[in-house]
FITORLO-593371 format. One record per residue (C-alpha): x, y, z; residue number from 1; residue in three letters. Coordinates in Angstrom, 2 decimals, padded with zeros to 5 digits. Example, Ala and Ser with C-alpha at 12.3 -4.5 7.8 and 13.67 -1.06 7.14 Angstrom:
# FITORLO-593371
<px:012.30	py:-004.50	pz:007.80	num:1	residuo:ALA>
<px:013.67	py:-001.06	pz:007.14	num:2	residuo:SER>
This chain:
# FITORLO-593371
<px:-020.56	py:019.70	pz:-063.38	num:1	residuo:ALA>
<px:-023.48	py:018.54	pz:-061.23	num:2	residuo:ALA>
<px:-025.56	py:017.98	pz:-064.38	num:3	residuo:HIS>
<px:-023.09	py:015.31	pz:-065.49	num:4	residuo:GLY>
<px:-023.89	py:012.88	pz:-062.67	num:5	residuo:THR>
<px:-027.14	py:011.43	pz:-061.41	num:6	residuo:ASP>
<px:-026.10	py:012.19	pz:-057.83	num:7	residuo:HIS>
<px:-025.58	py:015.84	pz:-058.74	num:8	residuo:GLY>
<px:-029.03	py:016.03	pz:-060.30	num:9	residuo:VAL>
<px:-030.61	py:014.48	pz:-057.20	num:10	residuo:MET>
<px:-028.67	py:016.94	pz:-055.07	num:11	residuo:GLY>
<px:-030.19	py:019.84	pz:-056.99	num:12	residuo:TRP>
<px:-033.67	py:018.29	pz:-056.71	num:13	residuo:VAL>
<px:-033.34	py:017.90	pz:-052.92	num:14	residuo:CYS>
<px:-031.99	py:021.44	pz:-052.58	num:15	residuo:LEU>
<px:-034.94	py:022.84	pz:-054.56	num:16	residuo:ILE>
<px:-037.37	py:020.81	pz:-052.41	num:17	residuo:LEU>
<px:-035.70	py:022.11	pz:-049.26	num:18	residuo:LEU>
<px:-035.92	py:025.74	pz:-050.42	num:19	residuo:LEU>
<px:-039.53	py:025.25	pz:-051.53	num:20	residuo:ALA>
<px:-040.46	py:023.74	pz:-048.17	num:21	residuo:GLU>
<px:-038.91	py:026.67	pz:-046.33	num:22	residuo:ARG>
<px:-040.59	py:029.17	pz:-048.68	num:23	residuo:PHE>
<px:-044.01	py:027.63	pz:-048.04	num:24	residuo:VAL>
<px:-043.32	py:027.52	pz:-044.30	num:25	residuo:HIS>
<px:-042.38	py:031.19	pz:-044.01	num:26	residuo:TYR>
<px:-045.16	py:032.22	pz:-046.43	num:27	residuo:SER>
<px:-047.67	py:030.49	pz:-044.17	num:28	residuo:LEU>
<px:-046.37	py:032.38	pz:-041.16	num:29	residuo:LEU>
<px:-046.61	py:035.69	pz:-042.98	num:30	residuo:TYR>
<px:-050.10	py:035.02	pz:-044.36	num:31	residuo:MET>
<px:-051.33	py:033.70	pz:-041.01	num:32	residuo:ALA>
<px:-050.53	py:037.08	pz:-039.48	num:33	residuo:ARG>
<px:-052.47	py:038.80	pz:-042.24	num:34	residuo:LYS>
<px:-055.47	py:036.51	pz:-041.65	num:35	residuo:GLN>
<px:-055.99	py:038.12	pz:-038.28	num:36	residuo:ARG>
<px:-056.92	py:041.27	pz:-040.16	num:37	residuo:VAL>
<px:-058.45	py:040.01	pz:-043.41	num:38	residuo:GLY>
<px:-060.35	py:036.91	pz:-044.46	num:39	residuo:GLY>
<px:-059.03	py:033.64	pz:-045.90	num:40	residuo:ALA>
<px:-058.20	py:033.34	pz:-049.61	num:41	residuo:ASN>
<px:-057.60	py:030.50	pz:-052.07	num:42	residuo:ALA>
<px:-053.80	py:030.77	pz:-052.07	num:43	residuo:ILE>
<px:-053.68	py:030.56	pz:-048.30	num:44	residuo:PHE>
<px:-055.94	py:027.48	pz:-048.36	num:45	residuo:THR>
<px:-053.69	py:025.69	pz:-050.88	num:46	residuo:VAL>
<px:-050.53	py:026.55	pz:-048.93	num:47	residuo:LEU>
<px:-052.09	py:025.20	pz:-045.75	num:48	residuo:VAL>
<px:-053.32	py:021.94	pz:-047.31	num:49	residuo:CYS>
<px:-049.97	py:021.07	pz:-048.91	num:50	residuo:LEU>
<px:-047.86	py:021.13	pz:-045.70	num:51	residuo:PRO>
<px:-050.64	py:019.31	pz:-043.84	num:52	residuo:LEU>
<px:-050.55	py:016.52	pz:-046.41	num:53	residuo:PHE>
<px:-046.76	py:016.25	pz:-046.19	num:54	residuo:LEU>
<px:-046.89	py:016.30	pz:-042.37	num:55	residuo:SER>
<px:-049.40	py:013.45	pz:-042.38	num:56	residuo:LYS>
<px:-047.18	py:011.49	pz:-044.77	num:57	residuo:ALA>
<px:-044.13	py:011.96	pz:-042.53	num:58	residuo:PHE>
<px:-046.10	py:011.66	pz:-039.29	num:59	residuo:GLY>
<px:-045.64	py:007.91	pz:-038.88	num:60	residuo:LEU>
<px:-041.93	py:007.73	pz:-039.78	num:61	residuo:LEU>
<px:-040.59	py:009.31	pz:-036.54	num:62	residuo:PRO>
<px:-042.18	py:006.42	pz:-034.60	num:63	residuo:VAL>
<px:-039.55	py:004.09	pz:-036.07	num:64	residuo:LEU>
<px:-036.74	py:006.09	pz:-034.42	num:65	residuo:PHE>
<px:-038.41	py:006.53	pz:-031.03	num:66	residuo:LYS>
<px:-036.79	py:003.47	pz:-029.36	num:67	residuo:PRO>
<px:-033.35	py:004.92	pz:-030.08	num:68	residuo:VAL>
<px:-034.05	py:008.64	pz:-029.59	num:69	residuo:LEU>
<px:-036.36	py:008.24	pz:-026.59	num:70	residuo:GLY>
<px:-039.07	py:010.53	pz:-027.98	num:71	residuo:PHE>
<px:-041.10	py:011.02	pz:-031.13	num:72	residuo:ARG>
<px:-039.91	py:013.89	pz:-033.32	num:73	residuo:MET>
<px:-042.57	py:016.26	pz:-034.62	num:74	residuo:SER>
<px:-043.45	py:015.77	pz:-038.28	num:75	residuo:ALA>
<px:-042.24	py:019.26	pz:-039.40	num:76	residuo:PRO>
<px:-038.85	py:018.83	pz:-037.70	num:77	residuo:SER>
<px:-038.45	py:015.31	pz:-039.06	num:78	residuo:PHE>
<px:-039.33	py:016.53	pz:-042.56	num:79	residuo:LYS>
<px:-036.78	py:019.35	pz:-042.39	num:80	residuo:LEU>
<px:-033.99	py:017.13	pz:-041.03	num:81	residuo:VAL>
<px:-034.72	py:014.46	pz:-043.67	num:82	residuo:THR>
<px:-034.48	py:016.99	pz:-046.50	num:83	residuo:LEU>
<px:-031.21	py:018.37	pz:-045.10	num:84	residuo:LEU>
<px:-029.68	py:014.90	pz:-044.82	num:85	residuo:ILE>
<px:-030.76	py:013.96	pz:-048.35	num:86	residuo:LEU>
<px:-029.46	py:017.23	pz:-049.80	num:87	residuo:THR>
<px:-026.00	py:017.04	pz:-048.24	num:88	residuo:PHE>
<px:-025.87	py:013.27	pz:-048.75	num:89	residuo:GLY>
<px:-026.33	py:013.69	pz:-052.50	num:90	residuo:TYR>
<px:-023.87	py:016.60	pz:-052.59	num:91	residuo:VAL>
<px:-021.26	py:014.41	pz:-050.90	num:92	residuo:LEU>
<px:-021.89	py:011.39	pz:-053.16	num:93	residuo:THR>
<px:-021.78	py:013.76	pz:-056.16	num:94	residuo:PHE>
<px:-018.27	py:014.74	pz:-055.10	num:95	residuo:MET>
<px:-017.35	py:011.07	pz:-054.80	num:96	residuo:TRP>
<px:-018.79	py:010.30	pz:-058.20	num:97	residuo:GLN>
<px:-017.28	py:013.26	pz:-060.05	num:98	residuo:SER>
<px:-013.82	py:012.62	pz:-058.55	num:99	residuo:CYS>
<px:-013.91	py:008.84	pz:-059.24	num:100	residuo:ASP>
<px:-013.64	py:008.13	pz:-055.52	num:101	residuo:CYS>
<px:-015.63	py:004.92	pz:-055.96	num:102	residuo:TYR>
<px:-012.61	py:003.49	pz:-057.76	num:103	residuo:GLU>
<px:-010.39	py:003.77	pz:-054.69	num:104	residuo:TYR>
<px:-009.50	py:000.41	pz:-053.18	num:105	residuo:SER>
<px:-009.99	py:001.90	pz:-049.72	num:106	residuo:SER>
<px:-013.25	py:003.71	pz:-050.57	num:107	residuo:PHE>
<px:-015.41	py:001.80	pz:-048.07	num:108	residuo:LEU>
<px:-013.08	py:002.16	pz:-045.11	num:109	residuo:SER>
<px:-012.06	py:005.74	pz:-045.96	num:110	residuo:GLN>
<px:-015.07	py:007.65	pz:-047.33	num:111	residuo:GLU>
<px:-017.93	py:005.55	pz:-045.95	num:112	residuo:VAL>
<px:-016.02	py:005.20	pz:-042.67	num:113	residuo:GLY>
<px:-015.72	py:008.98	pz:-042.35	num:114	residuo:HIS>
<px:-019.38	py:009.44	pz:-043.27	num:115	residuo:MET>
<px:-020.54	py:006.84	pz:-040.71	num:116	residuo:THR>
<px:-018.70	py:008.59	pz:-037.89	num:117	residuo:TYR>
<px:-019.90	py:012.02	pz:-039.01	num:118	residuo:ALA>
<px:-023.53	py:010.90	pz:-039.14	num:119	residuo:LEU>
<px:-023.23	py:009.41	pz:-035.63	num:120	residuo:LEU>
<px:-021.81	py:012.68	pz:-034.25	num:121	residuo:TRP>
<px:-024.38	py:014.89	pz:-035.97	num:122	residuo:ILE>
<px:-027.28	py:012.78	pz:-034.66	num:123	residuo:VAL>
<px:-025.65	py:012.73	pz:-031.21	num:124	residuo:LEU>
<px:-025.31	py:016.52	pz:-031.24	num:125	residuo:GLY>
<px:-028.92	py:016.99	pz:-032.30	num:126	residuo:GLY>
<px:-030.11	py:014.57	pz:-029.63	num:127	residuo:LEU>
<px:-028.42	py:016.58	pz:-026.89	num:128	residuo:SER>
<px:-030.40	py:019.69	pz:-027.88	num:129	residuo:LEU>
<px:-033.68	py:017.79	pz:-027.51	num:130	residuo:ALA>
<px:-032.70	py:016.84	pz:-023.94	num:131	residuo:TYR>
<px:-031.48	py:020.28	pz:-022.89	num:132	residuo:ASN>
<px:-033.15	py:020.45	pz:-019.47	num:133	residuo:HIS>
<px:-031.71	py:019.24	pz:-016.13	num:134	residuo:PRO>
<px:-034.76	py:017.07	pz:-015.42	num:135	residuo:LYS>
<px:-034.23	py:014.90	pz:-018.52	num:136	residuo:VAL>
<px:-030.43	py:014.55	pz:-018.36	num:137	residuo:ARG>
<px:-030.56	py:011.00	pz:-016.96	num:138	residuo:LYS>
<px:-032.93	py:009.98	pz:-019.75	num:139	residuo:LYS>
<px:-030.50	py:011.61	pz:-022.18	num:140	residuo:HIS>
<px:-027.66	py:009.56	pz:-020.70	num:141	residuo:GLN>
<px:-029.44	py:006.30	pz:-021.55	num:142	residuo:LEU>
<px:-030.31	py:007.12	pz:-025.16	num:143	residuo:HIS>
<px:-026.94	py:008.74	pz:-025.78	num:144	residuo:GLU>
<px:-025.40	py:005.45	pz:-024.69	num:145	residuo:GLY>
<px:-027.65	py:003.46	pz:-027.03	num:146	residuo:ILE>
<px:-026.64	py:005.65	pz:-029.97	num:147	residuo:LEU>
<px:-022.94	py:005.39	pz:-029.13	num:148	residuo:LEU>
<px:-023.17	py:001.62	pz:-028.75	num:149	residuo:LEU>
<px:-024.99	py:001.13	pz:-032.07	num:150	residuo:LEU>
<px:-022.81	py:003.66	pz:-033.92	num:151	residuo:GLY>
<px:-019.59	py:002.18	pz:-032.55	num:152	residuo:GLY>
<px:-020.53	py:-001.37	pz:-033.54	num:153	residuo:LEU>
<px:-021.59	py:-000.14	pz:-037.00	num:154	residuo:LEU>
<px:-018.19	py:001.54	pz:-037.41	num:155	residuo:SER>
<px:-016.44	py:-001.70	pz:-036.42	num:156	residuo:VAL>
<px:-018.34	py:-003.47	pz:-039.21	num:157	residuo:CYS>
<px:-017.53	py:-000.74	pz:-041.77	num:158	residuo:VAL>
<px:-013.80	py:-000.86	pz:-040.96	num:159	residuo:VAL>
<px:-013.79	py:-004.68	pz:-040.93	num:160	residuo:THR>
<px:-015.40	py:-005.04	pz:-044.35	num:161	residuo:PHE>
<px:-013.70	py:-001.97	pz:-045.82	num:162	residuo:GLY>
<px:-010.18	py:-003.15	pz:-045.00	num:163	residuo:SER>
<px:-010.79	py:-006.67	pz:-046.25	num:164	residuo:GLY>
<px:-011.22	py:-008.29	pz:-042.88	num:165	residuo:GLY>
<px:-010.01	py:-005.76	pz:-040.32	num:166	residuo:GLY>
<px:-008.57	py:-007.52	pz:-037.30	num:167	residuo:ILE>
<px:-009.63	py:-010.85	pz:-038.82	num:168	residuo:PHE>
<px:-007.59	py:-010.37	pz:-041.99	num:169	residuo:PHE>
<px:-005.48	py:-013.54	pz:-041.94	num:170	residuo:SER>
<px:-004.93	py:-016.79	pz:-040.07	num:171	residuo:GLY>
<px:-001.56	py:-015.71	pz:-038.74	num:172	residuo:ARG>
<px:-001.27	py:-015.92	pz:-034.97	num:173	residuo:SER>
<px:001.29	py:-016.09	pz:-032.21	num:174	residuo:MET>
<px:001.23	py:-019.87	pz:-032.54	num:175	residuo:MET>
<px:001.68	py:-019.80	pz:-036.34	num:176	residuo:ASN>
<px:004.05	py:-017.05	pz:-037.43	num:177	residuo:GLN>
<px:004.49	py:-018.40	pz:-040.97	num:178	residuo:THR>
<px:000.86	py:-018.11	pz:-042.12	num:179	residuo:ALA>
<px:000.73	py:-016.14	pz:-045.36	num:180	residuo:GLY>
<px:004.40	py:-016.60	pz:-046.15	num:181	residuo:GLY>
<px:007.62	py:-014.93	pz:-045.06	num:182	residuo:ALA>
<px:007.34	py:-011.21	pz:-044.49	num:183	residuo:GLY>
<px:003.55	py:-011.28	pz:-044.43	num:184	residuo:PHE>
<px:002.54	py:-008.23	pz:-042.39	num:185	residuo:GLN>
<px:-001.20	py:-008.02	pz:-042.93	num:186	residuo:GLN>
<px:-002.24	py:-009.66	pz:-039.69	num:187	residuo:TYR>
<px:-004.42	py:-007.37	pz:-037.54	num:188	residuo:MET>
<px:-004.82	py:-004.99	pz:-040.48	num:189	residuo:LYS>
<px:-006.27	py:-001.60	pz:-039.51	num:190	residuo:ASP>
<px:-006.32	py:-002.51	pz:-035.83	num:191	residuo:LEU>
<px:-006.10	py:001.20	pz:-034.97	num:192	residuo:GLN>
<px:-009.41	py:002.19	pz:-036.58	num:193	residuo:HIS>
<px:-011.16	py:-000.97	pz:-035.43	num:194	residuo:THR>
<px:-010.21	py:-000.44	pz:-031.80	num:195	residuo:VAL>
<px:-011.15	py:003.25	pz:-032.01	num:196	residuo:GLN>
<px:-014.61	py:002.29	pz:-033.24	num:197	residuo:ALA>
<px:-014.73	py:-000.10	pz:-030.28	num:198	residuo:GLY>
<px:-013.90	py:002.83	pz:-027.96	num:199	residuo:ILE>
<px:-017.12	py:004.59	pz:-029.04	num:200	residuo:TRP>
<px:-019.09	py:001.39	pz:-028.46	num:201	residuo:ALA>
<px:-017.42	py:001.02	pz:-025.05	num:202	residuo:THR>
<px:-018.41	py:004.60	pz:-024.15	num:203	residuo:ALA>
<px:-021.98	py:003.71	pz:-025.10	num:204	residuo:GLY>
<px:-021.89	py:000.65	pz:-022.84	num:205	residuo:PHE>
<px:-020.56	py:002.79	pz:-019.97	num:206	residuo:MET>
<px:-023.30	py:005.35	pz:-020.57	num:207	residuo:ASN>
<px:-026.06	py:002.73	pz:-020.47	num:208	residuo:VAL>
<px:-024.68	py:001.17	pz:-017.26	num:209	residuo:CYS>
<px:-024.35	py:004.56	pz:-015.54	num:210	residuo:ILE>
<px:-027.82	py:005.62	pz:-016.66	num:211	residuo:ALA>
<px:-029.37	py:002.42	pz:-015.31	num:212	residuo:ARG>
<px:-028.20	py:003.25	pz:-011.78	num:213	residuo:ILE>
<px:-029.44	py:006.84	pz:-012.07	num:214	residuo:GLY>
<px:-026.08	py:008.62	pz:-012.28	num:215	residuo:VAL>
<px:-025.61	py:011.68	pz:-014.50	num:216	residuo:GLU>
<px:-022.09	py:011.96	pz:-015.96	num:217	residuo:SER>
<px:-020.30	py:013.04	pz:-019.13	num:218	residuo:GLY>
<px:-017.30	py:010.81	pz:-018.39	num:219	residuo:LEU>
<px:-017.98	py:008.15	pz:-021.11	num:220	residuo:PRO>
<px:-018.17	py:010.74	pz:-023.90	num:221	residuo:VAL>
<px:-015.08	py:012.54	pz:-022.56	num:222	residuo:LEU>
<px:-013.19	py:009.22	pz:-022.59	num:223	residuo:LEU>
<px:-014.22	py:008.49	pz:-026.19	num:224	residuo:ALA>
<px:-013.36	py:011.98	pz:-027.45	num:225	residuo:THR>
<px:-009.97	py:012.01	pz:-025.72	num:226	residuo:LEU>
<px:-009.05	py:008.61	pz:-027.19	num:227	residuo:CYS>
<px:-010.33	py:009.58	pz:-030.62	num:228	residuo:HIS>
<px:-008.59	py:012.97	pz:-030.58	num:229	residuo:GLY>
<px:-005.30	py:011.42	pz:-029.45	num:230	residuo:SER>
<px:-005.45	py:008.80	pz:-032.20	num:231	residuo:MET>
<px:-006.14	py:011.38	pz:-034.92	num:232	residuo:VAL>
<px:-003.42	py:013.78	pz:-033.71	num:233	residuo:MET>
<px:-000.90	py:010.93	pz:-033.78	num:234	residuo:LEU>
<px:-001.83	py:010.18	pz:-037.41	num:235	residuo:HIS>
<px:001.44	py:010.90	pz:-039.20	num:236	residuo:GLY>
<px:000.23	py:009.91	pz:-042.66	num:237	residuo:HIS>
<px:-002.65	py:011.30	pz:-044.72	num:238	residuo:GLN>
<px:-003.40	py:011.77	pz:-048.42	num:239	residuo:ALA>
<px:-001.77	py:015.23	pz:-048.43	num:240	residuo:ASN>
<px:-000.91	py:018.16	pz:-046.15	num:241	residuo:GLU>
<px:-004.42	py:019.57	pz:-046.39	num:242	residuo:LEU>
<px:-005.89	py:016.29	pz:-045.10	num:243	residuo:ALA>
<px:-003.30	py:016.17	pz:-042.32	num:244	residuo:LEU>
<px:-004.18	py:019.71	pz:-041.17	num:245	residuo:LEU>
<px:-007.91	py:018.90	pz:-041.34	num:246	residuo:GLY>
<px:-007.50	py:015.83	pz:-039.17	num:247	residuo:HIS>
<px:-005.61	py:017.82	pz:-036.54	num:248	residuo:LYS>
<px:-008.29	py:020.54	pz:-036.49	num:249	residuo:LEU>
<px:-010.89	py:017.80	pz:-036.20	num:250	residuo:HIS>
<px:-009.04	py:016.32	pz:-033.21	num:251	residuo:ALA>
<px:-008.88	py:019.66	pz:-031.36	num:252	residuo:TYR>
<px:-012.59	py:020.24	pz:-031.99	num:253	residuo:THR>
<px:-013.51	py:016.73	pz:-030.88	num:254	residuo:MET>
<px:-011.64	py:017.09	pz:-027.58	num:255	residuo:ILE>
<px:-013.33	py:020.47	pz:-027.01	num:256	residuo:THR>
<px:-016.71	py:018.80	pz:-027.58	num:257	residuo:ALA>
<px:-015.85	py:016.12	pz:-025.01	num:258	residuo:GLY>
<px:-014.92	py:018.76	pz:-022.42	num:259	residuo:ILE>
<px:-018.22	py:020.59	pz:-023.07	num:260	residuo:MET>
<px:-020.14	py:017.33	pz:-022.56	num:261	residuo:ARG>
<px:-018.27	py:016.63	pz:-019.34	num:262	residuo:PHE>
<px:-019.16	py:020.11	pz:-018.05	num:263	residuo:LEU>
<px:-022.83	py:019.59	pz:-018.98	num:264	residuo:GLY>
<px:-022.88	py:022.36	pz:-021.60	num:265	residuo:ARG>
<px:-025.12	py:020.59	pz:-024.11	num:266	residuo:LEU>
<px:-025.61	py:023.41	pz:-026.69	num:267	residuo:PRO>
<px:-021.84	py:023.95	pz:-026.89	num:268	residuo:GLU>
<px:-021.30	py:020.19	pz:-027.04	num:269	residuo:PHE>
<px:-023.79	py:019.93	pz:-029.90	num:270	residuo:SER>
<px:-022.08	py:022.65	pz:-031.92	num:271	residuo:PHE>
<px:-018.50	py:021.44	pz:-031.48	num:272	residuo:PHE>
<px:-019.49	py:017.84	pz:-032.17	num:273	residuo:LEU>
<px:-021.27	py:018.91	pz:-035.38	num:274	residuo:SER>
<px:-018.21	py:020.95	pz:-036.37	num:275	residuo:LEU>
<px:-015.96	py:017.95	pz:-035.67	num:276	residuo:ALA>
<px:-018.18	py:015.89	pz:-037.98	num:277	residuo:ALA>
<px:-017.99	py:018.33	pz:-040.91	num:278	residuo:THR>
<px:-014.24	py:018.81	pz:-040.48	num:279	residuo:LEU>
<px:-013.84	py:015.02	pz:-040.49	num:280	residuo:PHE>
<px:-015.73	py:014.66	pz:-043.78	num:281	residuo:ILE>
<px:-013.93	py:017.61	pz:-045.42	num:282	residuo:SER>
<px:-010.53	py:016.10	pz:-044.53	num:283	residuo:SER>
<px:-011.25	py:012.61	pz:-045.89	num:284	residuo:SER>
<px:-009.00	py:011.28	pz:-048.66	num:285	residuo:LYS>
<px:-011.39	py:012.05	pz:-051.50	num:286	residuo:CYS>
<px:-012.46	py:015.53	pz:-050.37	num:287	residuo:MET>
<px:-008.93	py:016.58	pz:-049.43	num:288	residuo:ALA>
<px:-007.56	py:015.32	pz:-052.76	num:289	residuo:SER>
<px:-010.24	py:017.30	pz:-054.62	num:290	residuo:TRP>
<px:-009.45	py:020.49	pz:-052.68	num:291	residuo:ALA>
<px:-005.72	py:019.97	pz:-053.14	num:292	residuo:ASN>
<px:-006.11	py:019.40	pz:-056.90	num:293	residuo:ALA>
<px:-007.91	py:022.73	pz:-057.23	num:294	residuo:TYR>
<px:-005.20	py:024.48	pz:-055.15	num:295	residuo:SER>
<px:-007.44	py:025.47	pz:-052.26	num:296	residuo:PHE>
<px:-005.68	py:027.40	pz:-049.55	num:297	residuo:ASP>
<px:-005.84	py:025.01	pz:-046.52	num:298	residuo:PRO>
<px:-006.86	py:027.63	pz:-043.95	num:299	residuo:ILE>
<px:-009.51	py:029.14	pz:-046.23	num:300	residuo:SER>
<px:-010.87	py:025.68	pz:-047.04	num:301	residuo:TYR>
<px:-011.43	py:024.76	pz:-043.41	num:302	residuo:PHE>
<px:-012.63	py:028.24	pz:-042.45	num:303	residuo:LEU>
<px:-015.34	py:027.83	pz:-045.11	num:304	residuo:CYS>
<px:-016.26	py:024.54	pz:-043.44	num:305	residuo:THR>
<px:-016.54	py:026.30	pz:-040.08	num:306	residuo:VAL>
<px:-018.70	py:029.11	pz:-041.50	num:307	residuo:VAL>
<px:-021.06	py:026.73	pz:-043.31	num:308	residuo:ILE>
<px:-021.41	py:024.51	pz:-040.23	num:309	residuo:THR>
<px:-022.02	py:027.44	pz:-037.87	num:310	residuo:ALA>
<px:-024.66	py:029.02	pz:-040.12	num:311	residuo:VAL>
<px:-026.51	py:025.75	pz:-040.73	num:312	residuo:LEU>
<px:-026.35	py:024.72	pz:-037.07	num:313	residuo:TRP>
<px:-027.68	py:028.09	pz:-035.87	num:314	residuo:SER>
<px:-030.43	py:028.17	pz:-038.49	num:315	residuo:TRP>
<px:-031.53	py:024.60	pz:-037.81	num:316	residuo:LEU>
<px:-031.60	py:025.13	pz:-034.03	num:317	residuo:VAL>
<px:-033.63	py:028.32	pz:-034.40	num:318	residuo:PHE>
<px:-036.01	py:026.76	pz:-036.94	num:319	residuo:THR>
<px:-036.72	py:023.65	pz:-034.85	num:320	residuo:CYS>
<px:-037.21	py:025.58	pz:-031.59	num:321	residuo:THR>
<px:-040.55	py:026.90	pz:-030.41	num:322	residuo:ASP>
<px:-039.48	py:030.03	pz:-028.54	num:323	residuo:THR>
<px:-042.88	py:030.27	pz:-026.82	num:324	residuo:SER>
<px:-042.06	py:027.02	pz:-024.95	num:325	residuo:ARG>
<px:-039.01	py:028.29	pz:-023.08	num:326	residuo:ALA>
<px:-038.40	py:026.50	pz:-019.78	num:327	residuo:LEU>
<px:-036.60	py:027.46	pz:-016.59	num:328	residuo:LYS>
<px:-034.70	py:025.27	pz:-014.17	num:329	residuo:ALA>
<px:-034.78	py:025.89	pz:-010.44	num:330	residuo:GLU>
<px:-031.12	py:025.17	pz:-009.77	num:331	residuo:ARG>
<px:-029.95	py:027.37	pz:-012.67	num:332	residuo:THR>
<px:-032.37	py:030.26	pz:-012.32	num:333	residuo:GLU>
<px:-031.20	py:033.32	pz:-014.19	num:334	residuo:GLY>
<px:-028.84	py:031.45	pz:-016.53	num:335	residuo:LEU>
<px:-031.14	py:031.46	pz:-019.55	num:336	residuo:GLY>
<px:-033.83	py:029.30	pz:-021.12	num:337	residuo:ASN>
<px:-033.97	py:025.57	pz:-021.65	num:338	residuo:TYR>
<px:-035.77	py:023.71	pz:-024.42	num:339	residuo:TYR>
<px:-036.75	py:020.09	pz:-024.85	num:340	residuo:THR>
<px:-039.09	py:018.12	pz:-027.08	num:341	residuo:SER>
<px:-042.86	py:018.32	pz:-026.53	num:342	residuo:ASP>
<px:-043.09	py:014.69	pz:-025.46	num:343	residuo:GLU>
<px:-040.22	py:014.92	pz:-022.97	num:344	residuo:LEU>
<px:-041.65	py:018.13	pz:-021.55	num:345	residuo:GLU>
<px:-045.03	py:016.50	pz:-020.96	num:346	residuo:ARG>
<px:-043.59	py:013.30	pz:-019.49	num:347	residuo:ARG>
<px:-040.80	py:014.63	pz:-017.29	num:348	residuo:PHE>
<px:-040.75	py:018.41	pz:-016.88	num:349	residuo:VAL>
<px:-044.44	py:019.34	pz:-016.51	num:350	residuo:SER>
<px:-045.24	py:016.07	pz:-014.73	num:351	residuo:CYS>
<px:-042.44	py:016.59	pz:-012.20	num:352	residuo:SER>
<px:-043.74	py:020.07	pz:-011.48	num:353	residuo:LYS>
<px:-047.16	py:018.68	pz:-010.59	num:354	residuo:ARG>
<px:-045.61	py:015.92	pz:-008.49	num:355	residuo:LYS>
<px:-043.39	py:018.42	pz:-006.66	num:356	residuo:GLY>
<px:-046.36	py:020.64	pz:-005.89	num:357	residuo:LYS>
<px:-048.41	py:017.68	pz:-004.63	num:358	residuo:ALA>
<px:-045.50	py:016.53	pz:-002.49	num:359	residuo:LYS>
<px:-045.20	py:019.99	pz:-000.95	num:360	residuo:LEU>
<px:-048.92	py:019.92	pz:-000.14	num:361	residuo:ILE>
<px:-048.50	py:016.52	pz:001.57	num:362	residuo:ASP>
<px:-045.58	py:017.77	pz:003.67	num:363	residuo:VAL>
<px:-047.52	py:020.86	pz:004.76	num:364	residuo:ALA>
<px:-050.54	py:018.67	pz:005.53	num:365	residuo:HIS>
<px:-048.52	py:016.29	pz:007.74	num:366	residuo:ASP>
<px:-046.91	py:019.22	pz:009.56	num:367	residuo:LEU>
<px:-050.31	py:020.71	pz:010.26	num:368	residuo:ALA>
<px:-051.52	py:017.38	pz:011.64	num:369	residuo:LEU>
<px:-048.60	py:017.19	pz:014.03	num:370	residuo:GLU>
<px:-049.04	py:020.76	pz:015.30	num:371	residuo:LEU>
<px:-052.84	py:020.74	pz:015.41	num:372	residuo:GLY>
<px:-055.51	py:018.44	pz:016.72	num:373	residuo:ASN>
<px:-055.68	py:016.13	pz:013.80	num:374	residuo:GLY>
<px:-057.68	py:018.58	pz:011.65	num:375	residuo:HIS>
<px:-055.74	py:020.20	pz:008.89	num:376	residuo:ALA>
<px:-056.29	py:022.10	pz:005.71	num:377	residuo:THR>
<px:-053.91	py:022.89	pz:002.90	num:378	residuo:ALA>
<px:-051.97	py:026.07	pz:003.55	num:379	residuo:PRO>
<px:-052.94	py:029.17	pz:001.70	num:380	residuo:GLU>
<px:-051.57	py:029.24	pz:-001.82	num:381	residuo:GLY>
<px:-051.57	py:025.44	pz:-002.29	num:382	residuo:PHE>
<px:-054.59	py:024.09	pz:-004.10	num:383	residuo:HIS>
<px:-054.63	py:020.90	pz:-006.05	num:384	residuo:GLU>
<px:-055.78	py:021.16	pz:-009.63	num:385	residuo:SER>
């Protein structure tokens, strides 16, 4: 069926490119180990030059996202994430195209609205993994707030245009109850979704304000997830029973993600937020109608969504993590490793270690001056580099 639509063809092309990129990547790792024993060969040279060329081509693009993310992604990670987004983006639009979802009158507010939210949550979950160290949590708070603010305002625009005006649908007001004719009930159309999008923007504003005064808190995200989960659970109408069940599962997962963020468990927060995103897309009107038309068992349908999300999330986290750069945190010693981006590690983690060591030297120096005769040397074991 994918051959019948241009989106399906592009989905296959992106999937082949993704598999080819991974094949070259793992082949390079295998052949690099063999080079320690033998000499270089022509195949190895070609395989090295091709990824280097692609990395150079993608090397400048991550700079465009640095103001929002707070750091510059490495070219290999950016390349992999881009290919994944393109692949699943075309798979999703192929489903829309093959099921005639573009013909729905509510396509923009329903399908694009679901996709906008899901993309925001997936990016937010990935961002939290890049800031998974106690010394960069306040920096994470600021850029998390920027993402929430931008994503929330974007969702307000999508709902407003998708519903034919959103809260600005008609001229009817408290002072003019007859605008639009008797029985006209379209005033404040889709207020529920518009306000919910505003809740995410409000959480972003709270995050930015809290971050600016140097406070570390997961309260804004918890507030947004609780409001969002409550709204979705109170949804009494969906396209079918499968969509209704999917929305409820999405709500439970979203609230769990908010609790994980409030507790400071960023890896768990990232996973549950990514799962909430995929459940949200799979329970949209178009996707749920497709699954219902093909008589999918509801539980099996959403369990497949969970399995696919868990496998992809685990694989992507492992692939984008340099295990040789594991970090420890003093206040959580013995609780496992932490990882952050190269740039954040250089700017905040490694730099703070040097500053802490220099500060300890200064304190020891002042103490020696007070106890001695004004002549002091650094205590044994402390030498500036």
